[in-house]
Backbone as a printed PyTorch tensor [residue, N CA C, xyz], in Angstrom:
tensor([[[-175.0350,   18.1820,  246.0850],
         [-176.3960,   18.5910,  245.8000],
         [-177.1030,   17.4830,  245.0210]],

        [[-176.3870,   16.8820,  244.0660],
         [-176.9920,   15.8020,  243.2870],
         [-177.3710,   14.6190,  244.1760]],

        [[-176.4890,   14.2840,  245.1300],
         [-176.7970,   13.1800,  246.0460],
         [-178.0000,   13.5110,  246.9080]],

        [[-178.0960,   14.7430,  247.3550],
         [-179.2290,   15.1490,  248.1860],
         [-180.5240,   15.1030,  247.3850]],

        [[-180.4930,   15.5710,  246.1400],
         [-181.6820,   15.5130,  245.2900],
         [-182.0640,   14.0690,  245.0030]],

        [[-181.0730,   13.2200,  244.7760],
         [-181.3410,   11.8000,  244.5490],
         [-181.9770,   11.1640,  245.7820]],

        [[-181.4980,   11.5530,  246.9470],
         [-182.0430,   11.0380,  248.1990],
         [-183.5140,   11.4390,  248.3470]],

        [[-183.8330,   12.6750,  248.0130],
         [-185.2300,   13.1390,  248.0930],
         [-186.0930,   12.3880,  247.0900]],

        [[-185.5830,   12.1770,  245.8870],
         [-186.3370,   11.4130,  244.8820],
         [-186.5960,    9.9860,  245.3560]],

        [[-185.5770,    9.3560,  245.9320],
         [-185.7260,    7.9840,  246.4200],
         [-186.7380,    7.9200,  247.5480]],

        [[-186.6720,    8.8640,  248.4650],
         [-187.6240,    8.8860,  249.5840],
         [-189.0430,    9.1290,  249.0820]],

        [[-189.1760,    9.9040,  248.0410],
         [-190.4980,   10.1670,  247.4730],
         [-191.0830,    8.9050,  246.8440]],

        [[-190.2360,    8.1140,  246.1920],
         [-190.7140,    6.8760,  245.5730],
         [-190.9830,    5.7910,  246.6100]],

        [[-190.2920,    5.8640,  247.7210],
         [-190.4110,    4.8680,  248.7830],
         [-191.6890,    5.1160,  249.5780]],

        [[-192.3690,    4.0740,  249.9940],
         [-193.5820,    4.2300,  250.7900],
         [-193.1780,    4.6070,  252.2070]],

        [[-192.9880,    5.8960,  252.4300],
         [-192.5120,    6.3600,  253.7330],
         [-193.6200,    6.4230,  254.7620]],

        [[-194.8660,    6.1980,  254.3660],
         [-195.9570,    6.2500,  255.3430],
         [-195.8790,    5.0800,  256.3170]],

        [[-195.1620,    4.0160,  255.9680],
         [-195.0590,    2.8510,  256.8390],
         [-194.0100,    3.0470,  257.9320]],

        [[-193.2160,    4.1090,  257.8240],
         [-192.1430,    4.3460,  258.7800],
         [-192.5430,    5.4270,  259.7670]],

        [[-192.1160,    5.2650,  261.0010],
         [-192.4820,    6.2240,  262.0430],
         [-191.8210,    7.5720,  261.8190]],

        [[-190.5690,    7.5800,  261.4150],
         [-189.8530,    8.8300,  261.2520],
         [-189.3120,    8.9130,  259.8300]],

        [[-189.9580,    9.6840,  258.9910],
         [-189.5640,    9.7970,  257.5900],
         [-188.1830,   10.4070,  257.4410]],

        [[-187.7440,   11.1740,  258.4140],
         [-186.4560,   11.8330,  258.2960],
         [-185.2890,   10.8750,  258.3880]],

        [[-185.4870,    9.7420,  259.0190],
         [-184.3860,    8.8090,  259.1870],
         [-184.3930,    7.6810,  258.1560]],

        [[-185.2120,    7.8170,  257.1300],
         [-185.2260,    6.8000,  256.0780],
         [-183.8840,    6.7680,  255.3700]],

        [[-183.3560,    5.5980,  255.1720],
         [-182.1690,    5.4790,  254.3480],
         [-182.6220,    5.5850,  252.9030]],

        [[-181.9090,    6.3700,  252.1310],
         [-182.3180,    6.5930,  250.7530],
         [-182.1260,    5.3500,  249.9000]],

        [[-181.0550,    4.6530,  250.1110],
         [-180.8040,    3.4040,  249.4030],
         [-180.1620,    2.4610,  250.4110]],

        [[-180.7560,    1.3110,  250.5990],
         [-180.2010,    0.3610,  251.5620],
         [-179.8650,   -0.9350,  250.8360]],

        [[-178.5630,   -1.1420,  250.5450],
         [-178.1460,   -2.3430,  249.8330],
         [-177.3910,   -3.2940,  250.7460]],

        [[-176.3740,   -2.8030,  251.3810],
         [-175.5830,   -3.6280,  252.2870],
         [-175.1920,   -2.7740,  253.4840]],

        [[-174.5390,   -3.3910,  254.4550],
         [-174.1360,   -2.6400,  255.6440],
         [-173.1920,   -1.4910,  255.2990]],

        [[-172.2470,   -1.7260,  254.3920],
         [-171.3170,   -0.6510,  254.0340],
         [-172.0330,    0.4500,  253.2610]],

        [[-173.0020,    0.0880,  252.4170],
         [-173.7660,    1.1120,  251.7020],
         [-174.6120,    1.9320,  252.6580]],

        [[-175.1780,    1.2820,  253.6610],
         [-176.0060,    1.9930,  254.6350],
         [-175.1680,    3.0090,  255.3910]],

        [[-173.9290,    2.6240,  255.7430],
         [-173.0660,    3.5510,  256.4630],
         [-172.6650,    4.7380,  255.5960]],

        [[-172.5160,    4.5160,  254.3070],
         [-172.0820,    5.5790,  253.4050],
         [-173.2070,    6.3450,  252.7600]],

        [[-174.4310,    5.8620,  252.8410],
         [-175.5510,    6.5020,  252.1660],
         [-176.2320,    7.5110,  253.0960]],

        [[-176.4000,    8.7280,  252.6700],
         [-177.0530,    9.7260,  253.5080],
         [-178.5490,    9.4520,  253.6510]],

        [[-179.1260,    9.9680,  254.7180],
         [-180.5630,    9.8280,  254.8890],
         [-181.2630,   11.1130,  254.4720]],

        [[-182.5740,   11.1000,  254.5340],
         [-183.3540,   12.2330,  254.0690],
         [-183.1370,   13.4770,  254.9160]],

        [[-182.9650,   13.2870,  256.2010],
         [-182.6830,   14.4270,  257.0860],
         [-181.3960,   15.1230,  256.6360]],

        [[-180.4020,   14.3300,  256.3210],
         [-179.1420,   14.8710,  255.8270],
         [-179.3550,   15.6180,  254.5170]],

        [[-180.1360,   15.0540,  253.6050],
         [-180.3540,   15.6660,  252.2950],
         [-181.0110,   17.0370,  252.4270]],

        [[-182.0510,   17.1190,  253.2410],
         [-182.7330,   18.4030,  253.4380],
         [-181.7840,   19.4020,  254.0980]],

        [[-181.0140,   18.9410,  255.0710],
         [-180.0740,   19.8190,  255.7650],
         [-179.0030,   20.3390,  254.8120]],

        [[-178.4610,   19.4720,  253.9770],
         [-177.4210,   19.8720,  253.0180],
         [-177.9610,   20.9310,  252.0610]],

        [[-179.1580,   20.7130,  251.5540],
         [-179.7410,   21.6830,  250.6250],
         [-179.9800,   23.0170,  251.3310]],

        [[-180.5360,   22.9720,  252.5410],
         [-180.7850,   24.2140,  253.2790],
         [-179.4930,   24.9610,  253.5830]],

        [[-178.4550,   24.2490,  253.9740],
         [-177.1850,   24.8990,  254.2990],
         [-176.5400,   25.5130,  253.0580]],

        [[-176.6070,   24.8210,  251.9370],
         [-176.0510,   25.3830,  250.7070],
         [-176.8470,   26.5920,  250.2370]],

        [[-178.1630,   26.5530,  250.4380],
         [-178.9780,   27.7180,  250.0880],
         [-178.6050,   28.9090,  250.9720]],

        [[-178.4430,   28.6640,  252.2590],
         [-178.0620,   29.7450,  253.1740],
         [-176.6840,   30.2980,  252.8010]],

        [[-175.7650,   29.4150,  252.4520],
         [-174.4280,   29.8520,  252.0330],
         [-174.5190,   30.6860,  250.7580]],

        [[-175.3040,   30.2220,  249.7990],
         [-175.4720,   30.9660,  248.5510],
         [-176.0870,   32.3310,  248.7740]],

        [[-177.0830,   32.3960,  249.6480],
         [-177.7210,   33.6780,  249.9350],
         [-176.7570,   34.6280,  250.6310]],

        [[-175.9530,   34.1070,  251.5540],
         [-174.9940,   34.9770,  252.2410],
         [-173.8700,   35.4140,  251.2990]],

        [[-173.4030,   34.5170,  250.4460],
         [-172.3800,   34.9000,  249.4660],
         [-172.9130,   35.9490,  248.5050]],

        [[-174.1540,   35.8010,  248.1310],
         [-174.7590,   36.7820,  247.2370],
         [-174.8060,   38.1450,  247.9170]],

        [[-175.1390,   38.1750,  249.2020],
         [-175.1470,   39.4310,  249.9410],
         [-173.7710,   40.0620,  249.9970]],

        [[-172.7410,   39.2400,  250.1710],
         [-171.3660,   39.7580,  250.1930],
         [-170.9790,   40.3010,  248.8280]],

        [[-171.3770,   39.6080,  247.7650],
         [-171.0150,   40.0590,  246.4150],
         [-171.6840,   41.3680,  246.0640]],

        [[-172.8940,   41.5630,  246.5560],
         [-173.5580,   42.8360,  246.2820],
         [-172.7910,   43.9870,  246.9230]],

        [[-172.2250,   43.7330,  248.1000],
         [-171.4930,   44.7800,  248.8000],
         [-170.0940,   45.0010,  248.2270]],

        [[-169.4820,   43.9400,  247.7330],
         [-168.0990,   44.0430,  247.2700],
         [-167.9700,   44.3390,  245.7820]],

        [[-169.0550,   44.3070,  245.0470],
         [-169.0350,   44.5210,  243.5990],
         [-168.0820,   43.5620,  242.8930]],

        [[-168.1010,   42.3090,  243.3050],
         [-167.2510,   41.3170,  242.6500],
         [-168.0540,   40.5920,  241.5700]],

        [[-167.4170,   39.6840,  240.8820],
         [-168.0730,   39.0300,  239.7500],
         [-168.9240,   37.8270,  240.1510]],

        [[-168.8950,   37.4030,  241.3840],
         [-169.7500,   36.3100,  241.8430],
         [-169.2180,   34.9290,  241.5320]],

        [[-167.9100,   34.7750,  241.3490],
         [-167.3510,   33.4670,  241.0210],
         [-167.6030,   32.4570,  242.1370]],

        [[-167.5440,   32.8970,  243.3740],
         [-167.7830,   31.9740,  244.4880],
         [-169.2370,   31.5360,  244.5010]],

        [[-170.1360,   32.4680,  244.2270],
         [-171.5550,   32.1230,  244.2060],
         [-171.8330,   31.0720,  243.1290]],

        [[-171.1780,   31.1850,  241.9900],
         [-171.3800,   30.2130,  240.9140],
         [-171.0040,   28.7950,  241.3460]],

        [[-170.0800,   28.6760,  242.2940],
         [-169.6390,   27.3510,  242.7120],
         [-170.7270,   26.5860,  243.4660]],

        [[-171.6720,   27.2890,  244.0780],
         [-172.7560,   26.5940,  244.7800],
         [-174.1200,   26.9280,  244.1990]],

        [[-174.1610,   27.5760,  243.0580],
         [-175.4320,   28.0160,  242.4710],
         [-176.3300,   26.8520,  242.0590]],

        [[-175.7690,   25.6640,  241.9180],
         [-176.5690,   24.5030,  241.4960],
         [-177.7060,   24.2120,  242.4720]],

        [[-177.5710,   24.6550,  243.7050],
         [-178.6260,   24.4330,  244.6860],
         [-179.8770,   25.2370,  244.3290]],

        [[-179.7440,   26.2050,  243.4380],
         [-180.8790,   27.0060,  242.9870],
         [-181.3010,   26.6370,  241.5610]],

        [[-180.9770,   25.4280,  241.1120],
         [-181.2430,   25.0390,  239.7250],
         [-182.6960,   24.6230,  239.5080]],

        [[-183.1140,   24.6830,  238.2620],
         [-184.4640,   24.2530,  237.8970],
         [-184.6110,   22.7450,  238.0630]],

        [[-183.5300,   21.9950,  237.9110],
         [-183.5800,   20.5470,  238.0990],
         [-183.9020,   20.1750,  239.5340]],

        [[-183.2290,   20.8160,  240.4880],
         [-183.5290,   20.5720,  241.8950],
         [-184.9430,   21.0460,  242.2190]],

        [[-185.3290,   22.1700,  241.6560],
         [-186.6810,   22.6810,  241.8630],
         [-187.7190,   21.6640,  241.3830]],

        [[-187.4860,   21.0620,  240.2240],
         [-188.3920,   20.0330,  239.7100],
         [-188.4410,   18.8050,  240.6020]],

        [[-187.2790,   18.3880,  241.1140],
         [-187.2440,   17.2420,  242.0350],
         [-188.0120,   17.5350,  243.3130]],

        [[-187.8670,   18.7480,  243.8110],
         [-188.5980,   19.1280,  245.0200],
         [-190.1030,   19.1460,  244.7770]],

        [[-190.5140,   19.6260,  243.6110],
         [-191.9460,   19.6450,  243.3250],
         [-192.4930,   18.2390,  243.0990]],

        [[-191.6660,   17.3500,  242.5680],
         [-192.0920,   15.9560,  242.4840],
         [-192.3060,   15.3790,  243.8770]],

        [[-191.3920,   15.6860,  244.7900],
         [-191.5320,   15.2210,  246.1720],
         [-192.7490,   15.8610,  246.8390]],

        [[-193.0720,   17.0720,  246.4460],
         [-194.2250,   17.7670,  247.0300],
         [-195.5500,   17.1400,  246.6030]],

        [[-195.5100,   16.3500,  245.5710],
         [-196.7300,   15.6500,  245.1440],
         [-196.7740,   14.2250,  245.6800]],

        [[-195.8360,   13.8840,  246.5490],
         [-195.7780,   12.5460,  247.1350],
         [-196.7720,   12.3730,  248.2660]],

        [[-196.6080,   11.2710,  249.0020],
         [-197.5720,   10.9460,  250.0470],
         [-197.1380,   11.3900,  251.4410]],

        [[-195.8670,   11.6400,  251.6460],
         [-195.3620,   11.9970,  252.9680],
         [-195.5560,   13.4950,  253.2240]],

        [[-196.3840,   13.8400,  254.1900],
         [-196.6610,   15.2400,  254.4930],
         [-195.4210,   15.9930,  254.9730]],

        [[-194.5990,   15.4330,  255.8570],
         [-193.3800,   16.1620,  256.2540],
         [-192.4090,   16.3840,  255.0880]],

        [[-192.2980,   15.4010,  254.2000],
         [-191.4470,   15.5720,  253.0240],
         [-192.0150,   16.6590,  252.1230]],

        [[-193.3200,   16.6730,  251.9670],
         [-193.9600,   17.6980,  251.1390],
         [-193.7290,   19.0880,  251.7240]],

        [[-193.8470,   19.2010,  253.0430],
         [-193.6260,   20.4980,  253.6890],
         [-192.1990,   20.9830,  253.4620]],

        [[-191.2300,   20.0970,  253.6120],
         [-189.8260,   20.4670,  253.3640],
         [-189.6230,   20.8540,  251.9030]],

        [[-190.2520,   20.1290,  251.0030],
         [-190.1290,   20.4350,  249.5770],
         [-190.6900,   21.8190,  249.2680]],

        [[-191.8200,   22.1650,  249.8500],
         [-192.3850,   23.4950,  249.6260],
         [-191.4920,   24.5860,  250.2130]],

        [[-190.9240,   24.3410,  251.3840],
         [-190.0520,   25.3230,  252.0260],
         [-188.8060,   25.5680,  251.1780]],

        [[-188.1920,   24.4980,  250.6800],
         [-186.9890,   24.6360,  249.8650],
         [-187.3140,   25.2470,  248.4970]],

        [[-188.4550,   24.8770,  247.9280],
         [-188.8730,   25.4500,  246.6400],
         [-189.0910,   26.9510,  246.7520]],

        [[-189.6310,   27.3740,  247.8870],
         [-189.8490,   28.8040,  248.1100],
         [-188.5260,   29.5510,  248.0950]],

        [[-187.5090,   28.9820,  248.7160],
         [-186.1970,   29.6410,  248.7340],
         [-185.6040,   29.7330,  247.3410]],

        [[-185.8020,   28.7030,  246.5340],
         [-185.2990,   28.7440,  245.1590],
         [-186.0060,   29.8340,  244.3770]],

        [[-187.3280,   29.9020,  244.5060],
         [-188.0810,   30.9230,  243.7680],
         [-187.7450,   32.3330,  244.2460]],

        [[-187.4510,   32.4890,  245.5270],
         [-187.0200,   33.8080,  246.0150],
         [-185.7250,   34.2380,  245.3390]],

        [[-184.8090,   33.2970,  245.1520],
         [-183.5530,   33.6130,  244.4930],
         [-183.7890,   33.9650,  243.0240]],

        [[-184.6700,   33.2310,  242.3600],
         [-184.9980,   33.5320,  240.9650],
         [-185.6180,   34.9240,  240.8750]],

        [[-186.5210,   35.1990,  241.7830],
         [-187.1780,   36.5130,  241.8040],
         [-186.1590,   37.6230,  242.0430]],

        [[-185.2200,   37.4060,  242.9480],
         [-184.1820,   38.4000,  243.2100],
         [-183.3160,   38.6160,  241.9790]],

        [[-183.0290,   37.5400,  241.2570],
         [-182.1950,   37.6660,  240.0490],
         [-182.9150,   38.4470,  238.9630]],

        [[-184.2080,   38.2310,  238.8340],
         [-184.9630,   38.9370,  237.8010],
         [-185.0950,   40.4150,  238.1350]],

        [[-185.3330,   40.7210,  239.3950],
         [-185.6310,   42.1030,  239.7700],
         [-184.4110,   42.9060,  240.1940]],

        [[-183.2370,   42.2990,  240.2200],
         [-182.0420,   42.9870,  240.7030],
         [-181.5960,   44.0740,  239.7190]],

        [[-181.4800,   45.3000,  240.2200],
         [-180.9820,   46.3670,  239.3450],
         [-179.4610,   46.3730,  239.2330]],

        [[-178.8170,   45.5730,  240.0610],
         [-177.3590,   45.5600,  240.0730],
         [-176.8130,   44.6870,  238.9510]],

        [[-175.7420,   45.1300,  238.3630],
         [-175.1320,   44.3800,  237.2690],
         [-174.4920,   43.0860,  237.7690]],

        [[-174.0970,   43.0590,  239.0430],
         [-173.4190,   41.8770,  239.5830],
         [-174.3330,   40.6780,  239.6990]],

        [[-175.6000,   40.9220,  239.9680],
         [-176.5220,   39.8080,  240.1730],
         [-177.6620,   39.9260,  239.1820]],

        [[-177.7190,   39.0000,  238.2800],
         [-178.7820,   38.9870,  237.2950],
         [-179.1310,   37.5400,  237.0200]],

        [[-180.0120,   37.3290,  236.0770],
         [-180.4090,   35.9600,  235.7390],
         [-179.2360,   35.1550,  235.1890]],

        [[-178.1550,   35.8180,  234.7680],
         [-176.9680,   35.1020,  234.2930],
         [-176.3010,   34.3140,  235.4120]],

        [[-176.5260,   34.7240,  236.6530],
         [-175.9170,   34.0160,  237.7850],
         [-176.6990,   32.7620,  238.1550]],

        [[-177.9220,   32.6420,  237.6670],
         [-178.7140,   31.4520,  237.9620],
         [-178.2370,   30.2920,  237.0950]],

        [[-178.2900,   29.0690,  237.6030],
         [-177.8570,   27.9300,  236.8010],
         [-178.8370,   27.5650,  235.6860]],

        [[-180.0470,   28.1160,  235.7190],
         [-181.0680,   27.8360,  234.7040],
         [-181.7820,   29.1290,  234.3420]],

        [[-182.3900,   29.1530,  233.1730],
         [-183.1840,   30.3130,  232.7840],
         [-184.4250,   30.4070,  233.6680]],

        [[-184.8820,   31.6180,  233.9760],
         [-186.0680,   31.7550,  234.8340],
         [-187.2950,   31.0190,  234.3010]],

        [[-187.4390,   30.9470,  232.9890],
         [-188.5950,   30.2620,  232.4040],
         [-188.5880,   28.7700,  232.7180]],

        [[-187.4110,   28.1960,  232.9060],
         [-187.3110,   26.7650,  233.1790],
         [-187.8800,   26.3820,  234.5320]],

        [[-187.8940,   27.3100,  235.4630],
         [-188.4480,   27.0130,  236.7810],
         [-189.9580,   26.8180,  236.6960]],

        [[-190.5730,   27.5940,  235.8500],
         [-192.0230,   27.4910,  235.7340],
         [-192.4440,   26.3800,  234.7920]],

        [[-191.5950,   26.0110,  233.8800],
         [-191.9660,   24.9550,  232.9470],
         [-191.9420,   23.5740,  233.5980]],

        [[-191.2330,   23.4150,  234.6990],
         [-191.1770,   22.1160,  235.3520],
         [-192.3030,   21.9300,  236.3630]],

        [[-193.1110,   22.9250,  236.5280],
         [-194.1960,   22.8400,  237.5040],
         [-195.5320,   22.6510,  236.8260]],

        [[-196.4690,   22.2360,  237.6050],
         [-197.8450,   22.1120,  237.1310],
         [-198.7090,   22.9260,  238.0780]],

        [[-199.0040,   24.1330,  237.6440],
         [-199.7150,   25.0700,  238.5130],
         [-201.0590,   24.5270,  238.9730]],

        [[-201.7690,   23.8970,  238.1060],
         [-203.0950,   23.3830,  238.4880],
         [-202.9960,   22.3370,  239.5840]],

        [[-201.9980,   21.4690,  239.5030],
         [-201.8360,   20.4660,  240.5590],
         [-201.5050,   21.1140,  241.8880]],

        [[-200.6530,   22.1130,  241.8600],
         [-200.2870,   22.7930,  243.0910],
         [-201.4750,   23.5520,  243.6790]],

        [[-202.2520,   24.1760,  242.8210],
         [-203.4430,   24.8680,  243.3090],
         [-204.4720,   23.8780,  243.8390]],

        [[-204.5570,   22.7140,  243.2200],
         [-205.4500,   21.6790,  243.7300],
         [-204.9900,   21.1960,  245.1050]],

        [[-203.6890,   20.9850,  245.2670],
         [-203.1500,   20.5810,  246.5690],
         [-203.4840,   21.6420,  247.6160]],

        [[-203.3100,   22.9070,  247.2340],
         [-203.6060,   24.0000,  248.1550],
         [-205.0850,   24.0180,  248.5430]],

        [[-205.9590,   23.9540,  247.5540],
         [-207.3950,   24.0540,  247.8620],
         [-207.8940,   22.8560,  248.6600]],

        [[-207.4190,   21.6690,  248.3460],
         [-207.8670,   20.5060,  249.1130],
         [-207.3230,   20.5470,  250.5370]],

        [[-206.0970,   21.0070,  250.7100],
         [-205.5440,   21.1150,  252.0610],
         [-206.2740,   22.1870,  252.8750]],

        [[-206.5920,   23.2940,  252.2330],
         [-207.3340,   24.3510,  252.9320],
         [-208.7040,   23.8510,  253.3640]],

        [[-209.3790,   23.1010,  252.4970],
         [-210.6850,   22.5280,  252.8680],
         [-210.5520,   21.5830,  254.0500]],

        [[-209.5020,   20.7580,  254.0590],
         [-209.2870,   19.8400,  255.1820],
         [-209.0480,   20.6010,  256.4780]],

        [[-208.2690,   21.6580,  256.3970],
         [-207.9730,   22.4160,  257.6010],
         [-209.1910,   23.1860,  258.1050]],

        [[-209.9980,   23.6900,  257.2060],
         [-211.2210,   24.3780,  257.6270],
         [-212.1630,   23.3870,  258.2930]],

        [[-212.2800,   22.1950,  257.7240],
         [-213.1680,   21.1750,  258.2950],
         [-212.6900,   20.7210,  259.6690]],

        [[-211.3840,   20.6630,  259.8710],
         [-210.8610,   20.2010,  261.1560],
         [-210.5430,   21.3470,  262.1080]],

        [[-210.8220,   22.5640,  261.6950],
         [-210.5990,   23.7790,  262.4960],
         [-209.1380,   23.9890,  262.8730]],

        [[-208.2550,   23.5080,  262.0350],
         [-206.8200,   23.7600,  262.1940],
         [-206.4260,   24.6080,  261.0000]],

        [[-206.4830,   25.9000,  261.1570],
         [-206.2050,   26.7760,  260.0260],
         [-204.7390,   27.1700,  259.9610]],

        [[-204.2460,   27.1830,  258.7640],
         [-202.9170,   27.6720,  258.4530],
         [-201.8090,   26.9480,  259.2080]],

        [[-201.7710,   25.6520,  259.0140],
         [-200.6790,   24.8520,  259.5590],
         [-199.3830,   25.2730,  258.8780]],

        [[-198.2590,   24.8380,  259.4150],
         [-196.9700,   25.1920,  258.8090],
         [-196.8790,   24.6260,  257.3890]],

        [[-197.4910,   23.4750,  257.1580],
         [-197.5220,   22.8990,  255.8080],
         [-198.2290,   23.8550,  254.8450]],

        [[-199.4130,   24.3170,  255.2320],
         [-200.1830,   25.2140,  254.3720],
         [-199.4710,   26.5540,  254.2110]],

        [[-198.8230,   27.0390,  255.2520],
         [-198.0830,   28.2910,  255.1460],
         [-196.9280,   28.1700,  254.1530]],

        [[-196.2040,   27.0550,  254.2040],
         [-195.1100,   26.8370,  253.2530],
         [-195.6350,   26.7310,  251.8270]],

        [[-196.7540,   26.0590,  251.6570],
         [-197.3540,   25.9340,  250.3320],
         [-197.8120,   27.2990,  249.8140]],

        [[-198.4560,   28.0930,  250.6690],
         [-198.8960,   29.4290,  250.2530],
         [-197.7090,   30.3090,  249.8870]],

        [[-196.6640,   30.2450,  250.6560],
         [-195.4770,   31.0360,  250.3850],
         [-194.8520,   30.6440,  249.0470]],

        [[-194.7780,   29.3560,  248.7760],
         [-194.2190,   28.8970,  247.5110],
         [-195.0820,   29.3460,  246.3380]],

        [[-196.4060,   29.2340,  246.4710],
         [-197.3040,   29.6630,  245.3940],
         [-197.2250,   31.1720,  245.1740]],

        [[-197.0710,   31.9360,  246.2430],
         [-196.9400,   33.3880,  246.1000],
         [-195.6500,   33.7490,  245.3620]],

        [[-194.5390,   33.1230,  245.7500],
         [-193.2750,   33.3850,  245.0620],
         [-193.3570,   32.9750,  243.5920]],

        [[-193.9990,   31.8510,  243.3520],
         [-194.1440,   31.3790,  241.9850],
         [-194.9630,   32.3660,  241.1620]],

        [[-196.0260,   32.9080,  241.7440],
         [-196.8550,   33.9050,  241.0600],
         [-196.0220,   35.1490,  240.7270]],

        [[-195.2050,   35.6110,  241.6870],
         [-194.3650,   36.7870,  241.4430],
         [-193.3670,   36.5350,  240.3230]],

        [[-192.7500,   35.3590,  240.3240],
         [-191.7790,   35.0460,  239.2640],
         [-192.4790,   34.9860,  237.9090]],

        [[-193.6320,   34.3500,  237.8600],
         [-194.3720,   34.2690,  236.5900],
         [-194.7520,   35.6470,  236.0940]],

        [[-195.1780,   36.5120,  236.9990],
         [-195.5700,   37.8680,  236.6510],
         [-194.3620,   38.6690,  236.1440]],

        [[-193.2140,   38.4960,  236.7990],
         [-192.0090,   39.2340,  236.3910],
         [-191.4910,   38.7630,  235.0360]],

        [[-191.6310,   37.4790,  234.7520],
         [-191.1850,   36.9690,  233.4520],
         [-192.1000,   37.4750,  232.3490]],

        [[-193.4030,   37.5470,  232.6440],
         [-194.3710,   37.9810,  231.6310],
         [-194.2510,   39.4660,  231.3120]],

        [[-193.8820,   40.2770,  232.3000],
         [-193.7650,   41.7150,  232.0520],
         [-192.3710,   42.0350,  231.5470]],

        [[-192.2640,   42.9020,  230.5390],
         [-190.9460,   43.2190,  229.9720],
         [-190.0960,   44.0510,  230.8890]]])
């Protein structure tokens, strides 16, 4: 997970607009052997998505089995506030496909946080999250995200392309974020 987050950070810092396919960017290119061993951005997004899917399915199994969630803890880092912050940093970058992936993955993290806060079951609570729920919101800048949303909506209205997948992912992430903020604020 750390390597995948590092890869996303590197791709965000790299001027990916000059490349035809942002997904095939090498995260770090030093030598031929490093290139062979270094994952690309497509791999990083895939690894994060697969670990999230595994975590969600394990969580579903734990709810049914009434176990302590030890297996879920082994991959819970994919739902951490640190990864969430890295994804939001990438979402403020210049690459639109990278931003869309960042919003999609951030939405999944916030859904898990929301499930942990609202879960009536003793097996799944905020204790299973790798970070406190408040930490997810402290690493974000709501005004910047709302500005990104409003400027993108204006662009889409002007070009008559409403609700692209990018805008849908952004709206979904903002909605989940609003729900988490509301749940934290209410006792």
